[in-house]
C-alpha positions in Angstrom: -35.2 60.5 -65.9 -35.3 56.8 -66.0 -38.7 56.7 -64.3 -40.1 59.2 -66.9 -38.8 57.1 -69.7 -40.6 53.9 -68.4 -43.8 56.0 -68.1 -43.5 57.0 -71.7 -42.7 53.5 -72.8 -45.8 52.2 -70.9 -48.0 54.8 -72.7 -46.6 53.8 -76.1 -47.6 50.1 -75.6 -51.2 51.3 -74.5 -51.6 53.6 -77.3 -50.6 51.0 -79.9 -52.4 48.0 -78.3 -53.4 45.2 -80.6 -50.1 45.7 -82.8 -47.1 43.6 -82.7 -44.8 46.7 -83.4 -43.2 48.5 -80.6 -43.2 52.4 -81.0 -41.3 55.0 -79.0 -42.9 58.3 -78.2 -41.0 61.5 -79.1 -39.0 62.7 -76.2 -37.8 66.3 -75.6 -34.6 66.9 -77.7 -31.8 68.7 -75.9 -29.9 69.5 -78.9 -31.1 71.3 -81.9 -29.2 71.2 -85.2 -29.0 74.1 -87.6 -30.4 71.8 -90.4 -34.2 72.5 -90.5 -34.7 69.1 -92.2 -32.9 67.2 -89.6 -34.7 64.8 -87.3 -33.6 66.6 -84.3 -35.1 69.9 -85.6 -38.4 68.3 -86.4 -38.5 66.4 -83.1 -37.9 69.8 -81.3 -41.1 71.1 -82.8 -43.0 68.2 -81.1 -41.5 68.8 -77.6 -43.8 67.4 -74.9 -46.1 65.9 -77.5 -46.4 62.4 -76.0 -48.8 61.3 -78.8 -46.3 61.8 -81.5 -44.1 58.6 -82.1 -40.7 58.0 -83.4 -39.6 54.7 -84.7 -35.9 54.0 -85.6 -34.9 51.2 -88.1 -31.1 51.0 -87.3 -30.3 48.5 -90.1 -31.0 50.9 -92.9 -30.5 54.2 -90.9 -34.2 55.2 -91.2 -36.3 57.1 -88.7 -40.2 57.3 -89.0 -42.2 60.0 -87.2 -46.1 59.7 -87.0 -49.1 60.1 -84.8 -50.5 56.5 -84.2 -54.2 57.6 -83.7 -54.4 59.5 -86.9 -53.0 56.8 -89.3 -54.0 53.4 -90.7 -51.5 51.0 -89.0 -52.1 48.2 -91.6 -51.4 50.6 -94.4 -48.2 51.9 -92.7 -46.9 48.4 -92.0 -47.7 47.0 -95.4 -46.3 49.9 -97.5 -43.7 51.4 -95.4 -42.5 49.4 -92.3 -42.2 45.9 -94.0 -40.5 47.0 -97.3 -38.0 49.3 -95.5 -37.2 46.8 -92.7 -36.5 44.0 -95.3 -34.6 46.1 -97.8 -30.9 46.3 -98.2 -29.1 49.6 -97.8 -28.4 49.9 -101.6 -32.1 49.2 -102.5 -33.6 51.6 -100.0 -33.1 54.8 -102.2 -35.1 53.1 -104.9 -37.9 52.2 -102.6 -38.1 55.8 -101.4 -38.2 57.1 -104.9 -41.5 55.3 -105.7 -44.5 57.5 -106.2 -46.2 56.8 -102.8 -43.3 58.6 -101.1 -43.3 62.4 -101.6 -40.0 64.2 -101.1 -40.3 67.2 -98.7 -38.0 70.1 -98.4 -39.9 72.6 -96.2 -39.8 71.9 -92.4 -43.2 73.7 -91.9 -44.8 71.3 -94.5 -43.3 68.3 -92.7 -44.6 69.3 -89.3 -48.0 70.1 -90.9 -48.1 66.7 -92.7 -47.3 64.7 -89.5 -50.2 66.6 -87.7 -52.4 65.8 -90.7 -51.9 62.1 -90.4 -48.9 61.5 -92.6 -45.7 59.6 -91.7 -42.4 61.4 -92.2 -39.5 59.1 -93.2 -36.0 60.4 -92.4 -33.1 58.8 -94.4 -29.7 60.6 -94.2 -30.4 64.2 -95.1 -33.7 63.6 -97.0 -37.2 63.5 -95.7 -40.2 61.7 -97.4 -43.8 61.8 -96.6 -46.2 58.9 -96.8 -49.9 59.4 -96.7 -51.2 57.0 -94.1 -54.2 59.0 -92.8 -56.9 56.6 -91.4 -58.5 57.7 -88.1 -61.6 56.3 -86.8 -64.7 58.2 -88.1 -68.5 58.1 -87.9 -70.2 56.0 -90.6 -72.8 57.5 -93.1 -76.1 57.8 -91.3 -79.3 59.7 -91.5 -79.3 63.4 -90.6 -81.1 64.1 -87.2 -81.5 67.8 -88.0 -83.1 67.5 -91.4 -85.4 64.5 -91.3 -86.2 62.6 -94.4 -89.7 61.6 -95.6 -89.0 60.5 -99.0 -85.7 60.5 -100.8 -82.0 59.5 -99.9 -81.3 58.7 -96.3 -77.5 59.4 -96.1 -76.0 62.5 -94.6 -72.8 64.2 -94.4 -70.4 63.1 -91.6 -67.3 64.9 -89.9 -64.8 63.4 -92.4 -64.4 65.8 -95.5 -63.2 62.9 -97.6 -66.4 61.1 -97.0 -68.4 64.3 -97.8 -66.6 64.8 -101.1 -67.2 61.2 -102.0 -71.0 61.6 -101.3 -71.0 64.6 -103.7 -68.8 62.9 -106.4 -71.1 59.9 -106.3 -74.0 62.1 -107.4 -72.1 64.5 -109.7 -70.0 62.4 -112.1 -68.6 65.2 -114.1 -65.2 66.6 -114.6 -66.8 70.1 -114.5 -67.1 69.7 -110.7 -64.1 71.7 -109.4 -62.7 71.3 -105.8 -60.4 74.0 -104.3 -58.6 73.3 -101.1 -58.0 76.1 -98.5 -56.9 76.5 -95.0 -58.5 78.4 -92.1 -57.4 79.0 -88.5 -53.9 79.8 -87.4 -53.9 77.2 -84.7 -56.3 74.5 -86.0 -55.2 74.7 -89.6 -58.7 73.6 -90.6 -59.1 72.5 -94.2 -61.9 74.1 -96.1 -63.0 72.7 -99.7 -64.7 75.0 -102.1 -66.8 73.2 -104.8 -68.5 74.6 -107.9 -69.4 73.4 -111.3 -67.4 75.1 -114.0 -69.6 76.4 -116.8 -72.6 76.8 -114.5 -71.3 78.8 -111.4 -70.4 82.4 -111.8 -66.7 82.8 -111.5 -66.9 86.3 -110.0 -68.9 84.8 -107.1 -66.5 81.9 -106.9 -63.7 84.3 -106.6 -65.5 86.4 -103.9 -66.2 83.3 -101.9 -62.6 82.2 -101.9 -61.4 85.7 -101.2 -63.5 85.9 -98.0 -62.3 82.6 -96.9 -58.6 83.7 -97.2 -59.4 86.9 -95.5 -60.4 85.1 -92.3 -58.1 85.8 -89.4 -58.8 83.7 -86.5 -57.2 81.0 -84.3 -59.8 78.3 -84.9 -62.8 77.2 -86.9 -64.6 74.1 -85.8 -68.0 73.8 -87.7 -69.6 75.0 -90.9 -72.2 77.1 -89.0 -69.3 79.0 -87.3 -67.4 79.2 -90.6 -70.4 80.8 -92.4 -70.6 83.6 -89.8 -67.0 84.7 -90.7 -68.0 85.3 -94.3 -71.5 86.9 -93.8 -72.2 90.2 -95.6 -74.1 91.5 -92.5 -72.6 89.6 -89.4 -75.0 91.6 -87.0 -78.3 90.6 -88.7 -80.4 88.1 -87.1 -81.0 86.3 -90.5 -78.7 83.6 -91.7 -77.2 84.6 -95.0 -75.9 81.2 -96.1 -77.9 78.0 -96.2 -76.5 75.2 -94.1 -77.3 71.5 -94.9 -76.3 68.1 -93.9 -78.1 66.3 -96.9 -76.0 65.5 -99.9 -79.0 65.6 -102.2 -79.7 69.2 -101.2 -76.1 70.2 -101.6 -76.0 68.8 -105.1 -79.1 70.5 -106.1 -77.5 73.7 -105.0 -74.4 72.9 -107.0 -76.3 72.2 -110.2 -78.3 75.3 -109.6 -75.1 77.4 -109.9 -74.3 77.8 -106.3 -71.0 77.2 -104.4 -70.4 74.8 -101.6 -68.1 75.2 -98.6 -67.1 71.9 -96.8 -65.2 72.3 -93.5 -63.2 69.3 -92.3 -64.6 68.0 -89.1 -68.1 69.3 -89.6 -71.2 67.7 -91.2 -72.6 71.1 -92.0 -72.0 72.1 -95.6 -72.5 75.9 -96.6 -74.2 76.8 -99.8 -73.7 80.4 -101.3 -75.3 82.6 -102.4 -78.6 82.1 -100.6 -82.0 83.8 -100.8 -84.4 84.3 -97.9 -86.9 82.0 -99.6 -84.4 79.1 -99.8 -84.9 78.5 -96.1 -88.4 77.4 -96.7 -87.9 74.7 -99.4 -86.8 71.1 -98.7 -85.5 68.3 -101.0 -88.6 66.4 -100.0 -90.6 68.9 -102.1 -89.1 67.5 -105.4 -89.6 63.8 -104.4 -93.4 64.2 -104.3 -96.1 65.2 -106.9 -95.8 68.8 -107.7 -99.2 69.7 -106.3 -98.3 68.2 -102.8 -94.8 70.0 -102.9 -96.6 73.2 -103.7 -99.2 72.8 -100.8 -96.4 71.9 -98.4 -94.3 75.0 -99.4 -97.3 77.2 -99.1 -98.0 75.8 -95.6 -94.5 76.8 -94.6 -95.1 80.5 -95.6 -98.3 80.5 -93.6 -96.5 79.0 -90.7 -94.0 81.8 -91.0 -96.7 84.4 -90.8 -98.4 82.6 -87.9 -95.2 82.2 -85.7 -94.2 85.9 -85.9 -97.7 87.4 -85.6 -100.2 85.2 -83.8 -99.1 86.1 -80.2 -98.5 89.7 -81.1 -101.9 90.1 -82.5 -103.4 88.6 -79.3 -101.6 91.2 -77.4 -102.5 94.1 -79.7 -106.2 93.2 -79.8 -106.7 92.5 -76.2 -104.8 95.7 -75.1 -106.0 98.3 -77.5 -108.4 96.9 -80.2 -111.3 95.1 -78.6 -113.5 96.3 -81.5 -111.7 93.7 -83.7 -112.9 90.8 -81.6 -116.2 89.1 -82.8 -119.1 89.6 -80.4 -119.4 85.9 -79.9 -115.9 85.6 -78.8 -115.5 88.6 -76.7 -117.5 87.2 -73.8 -115.3 84.1 -73.7 -112.2 86.2 -73.9 -113.4 88.4 -71.1 -114.2 85.4 -69.0 -110.9 83.8 -69.7 -108.9 86.9 -68.6 -111.1 88.0 -65.7 -108.7 86.2 -63.3 -105.4 87.1 -64.9 -103.5 89.8 -62.9 -101.0 90.8 -65.6 -101.6 92.9 -68.8 -101.5 90.9 -72.0 -98.0 91.9 -73.0 -96.5 90.6 -69.7 -98.9 87.4 -69.8 -97.6 86.6 -73.5 -94.0 87.2 -72.6 -94.2 85.0 -69.7 -95.7 82.2 -71.7 -93.3 82.6 -74.6 -90.3 82.4 -72.4 -91.8 79.3 -70.8 -92.3 77.6 -74.1 -88.6 78.5 -75.1 -87.3 77.0 -71.9 -89.2 73.8 -72.5 -88.0 73.8 -76.0 -84.3 74.2 -75.0 -84.6 71.6 -72.2 -86.1 69.2 -74.6 -83.2 69.7 -77.1 -80.4 69.4 -74.4 -81.7 66.3 -72.8 -81.4 62.8 -74.2 -83.9 62.0 -76.9 -86.3 60.0 -74.9 -86.3 62.2 -71.8 -86.5 65.3 -74.0 -89.7 64.2 -75.7 -91.2 63.5 -72.3 -90.3 66.9 -71.0 -91.6 68.7 -74.0 -95.0 67.0 -74.0 -95.7 66.5 -70.3 -94.0 69.8 -69.3 -96.1 71.8 -71.8 -99.4 70.1 -70.9 -98.8 70.4 -67.1 -97.4 73.9 -67.1 -100.1 75.2 -69.4 -103.0 73.7 -67.5 -101.6 74.8 -64.2 -101.0 78.3 -65.4 -104.7 78.6 -66.5 -106.1 77.2 -63.2 -103.8 79.5 -61.3 -105.1 82.5 -63.1 -101.8 83.5 -64.5 -102.8 83.2 -68.1 -105.9 82.8 -70.3 -106.9 79.8 -72.4 -106.9 81.7 -75.6 -103.2 82.8 -75.0 -102.2 79.3 -74.5 -103.7 78.4 -77.9 -101.9 81.4 -79.6 -98.5 80.6 -78.0 -98.8 76.8 -78.8 -99.8 77.7 -82.5 -96.8 79.9 -82.8 -94.5 77.2 -81.3 -95.8 74.5 -83.6 -95.6 76.8 -86.6 -91.9 77.4 -85.9 -91.2 73.8 -86.3 -92.7 73.6 -89.9 -89.7 75.7 -91.2 -87.1 73.2 -92.5 -84.0 75.2 -91.5 -83.3 75.2 -87.7 -81.2 78.4 -88.0 -83.9 80.4 -89.7 -86.5 79.0 -87.2 -84.4 80.2 -84.2 -84.1 83.7 -85.9 -87.9 84.0 -86.4 -88.4 83.0 -82.8 -86.4 85.9 -81.6 -88.2 88.3 -83.9 -91.5 87.1 -82.4 -90.5 88.7 -79.0 -89.8 92.0 -80.6 -93.1 92.1 -82.2 -95.0 91.3 -79.0 -93.2 94.2 -77.2 -94.1 96.6 -80.0 -97.8 95.4 -80.0 -98.0 95.8 -76.2 -96.6 99.4 -76.5 -98.4 100.8 -79.7 -101.0 98.1 -80.6 -101.6 97.5 -84.4 -99.5 100.4 -85.2 -96.5 98.9 -83.4 -97.1 95.5 -85.0 -97.1 97.1 -88.5 -94.0 99.1 -87.6 -92.2 96.1 -86.6 -93.2 94.2 -89.8 -92.2 97.1 -91.9 -88.8 97.2 -90.2 -88.2 93.6 -91.0 -89.2 93.9 -94.6 -86.9 96.9 -95.0 -84.0 95.1 -93.2 -84.5 92.1 -95.6 -84.4 94.4 -98.6 -81.1 95.7 -97.5 -79.4 92.3 -96.9 -77.2 90.5 -99.5 -75.7 87.0 -99.7 -72.3 87.0 -101.4 -73.2 90.4 -102.9 -76.5 89.2 -104.4 -80.0 90.2 -103.4 -81.2 88.3 -100.3 -84.9 88.6 -101.4 -84.4 87.3 -104.9 -86.6 86.7 -106.9 -89.0 88.9 -105.0 -86.8 92.0 -105.1 -85.6 92.5 -107.8 -88.7 90.9 -109.2 -88.0 87.8 -111.5 -91.5 86.3 -112.1 -89.9 83.3 -114.0 -88.3 82.1 -110.8 -91.6 82.3 -108.7 -92.6 78.9 -110.0 -89.8 77.3 -108.0 -89.9 79.6 -104.9 -93.5 80.2 -103.7 -94.7 77.1 -105.4 -93.1 73.9 -106.7 -94.1 73.8 -110.4 -94.0 70.6 -112.5 -90.5 69.6 -113.7 -91.5 70.5 -117.3 -91.7 74.0 -116.2 -88.4 74.1 -114.1 -86.1 74.6 -117.0 -84.0 77.5 -115.9 -81.6 78.3 -113.0 -82.2 80.9 -110.4 -81.4 84.5 -111.6 -79.7 85.2 -108.2 -76.6 83.0 -109.1 -75.8 85.1 -112.3 -74.9 82.0 -114.3 -73.7 82.1 -117.9 -75.7 78.9 -118.5 -79.2 79.7 -117.4 -80.9 76.8 -119.1 -80.9 73.4 -117.5 -79.5 71.3 -120.3 -76.5 69.2 -121.2 -73.2 70.6 -120.2 -71.1 72.2 -123.0 -67.9 70.3 -123.8 
């Protein structure tokens, strides 16, 4: 036992290096008292938790329990250690009655508070909590998944407090409400629900909160994972909630009447409800002239059509519908495919899978190496495949155009879903030609019409039709025309004007 004590003592000095204080890690308690608020009972909950420390101040009969790597040591020393160590026994009760010390009477709350970065102070039969949370966290930087051309360059981090401050900095209104919830039986992940009272529809807010409280799972780690637990249609390929790492995008959704979900430990913020067309807009659209923003947005819709149909059309035409090919091009196509031993559908699937492999390899490798793999690998493999007679030049152009078009879509989650849809359309085109392609597109449209986001139409404002909202969906109209909030949010304050007092 003496050897184990010395090992624990050595660990405590390493964990608290740079500090002059000496902390003792929590050891397994052999005795358990019947008092749930006693130090022995709380220590028993942390049996074999070597990173939980217990410090005793014998002069005033005070015990302090905390996790060193989750607290601000300077704050704990200044506000707790020094005042208590220098206090007389008669004055200690007055110190602990100050507002920064919160009296706790529930042992579950005490254990959760220690795990959340608070210090538990035991004095006689009373327990006080002191908020000393201050772990190391990543500084505010630019988002790597949502690049910025013009506009703010800050992005959300893994610290929920920092994310809340980024939003509060932009929305200086008491109407911005924040609700704190908890998800995960094991992780106890904190989720914050944000909405603007007087703009957001309270029925949608209540439904959003109800779904969060209904989550029964051990752990939630990220906003993307969290959004899948509250989906209306969890088996659909299409994301039903917008995920963003940009504070300006999140604030624009708030002001537009939507609800935000911030998961502690994740830089991904969830916005609800969301329409299909929201995934094709970017905050950059509003920082440029309306004509440029409109042209860019229209280009994204064109890219969407190209990425799901271009390769499928090639397969359909070269397999069943040669009469659709112009006479000047048919000779070139015939010569290009003369050495290819595979039918067009196999040829296209082979190239599409190769492109996806290159894309995934470039995403997983370090940045500099990934860019090299993507460029060099694409050129070398494409050229080698043509020379070896495995594919035609025209198919390489079609596959490359489809791949490039998928990158134009701002949302990575939506882009990934569209890439999967492309494979289905290629197979249908290879089996039934244009009929199969139209059948696949019809199925996608029918599926989209049946989807909802938080109970609202996923294709709003296209279905149901709301022409007034089209000026901020298919185009980016001048700001003088953008005077109303989306019909999808069902707000009681549809006009963008001053908040009512």
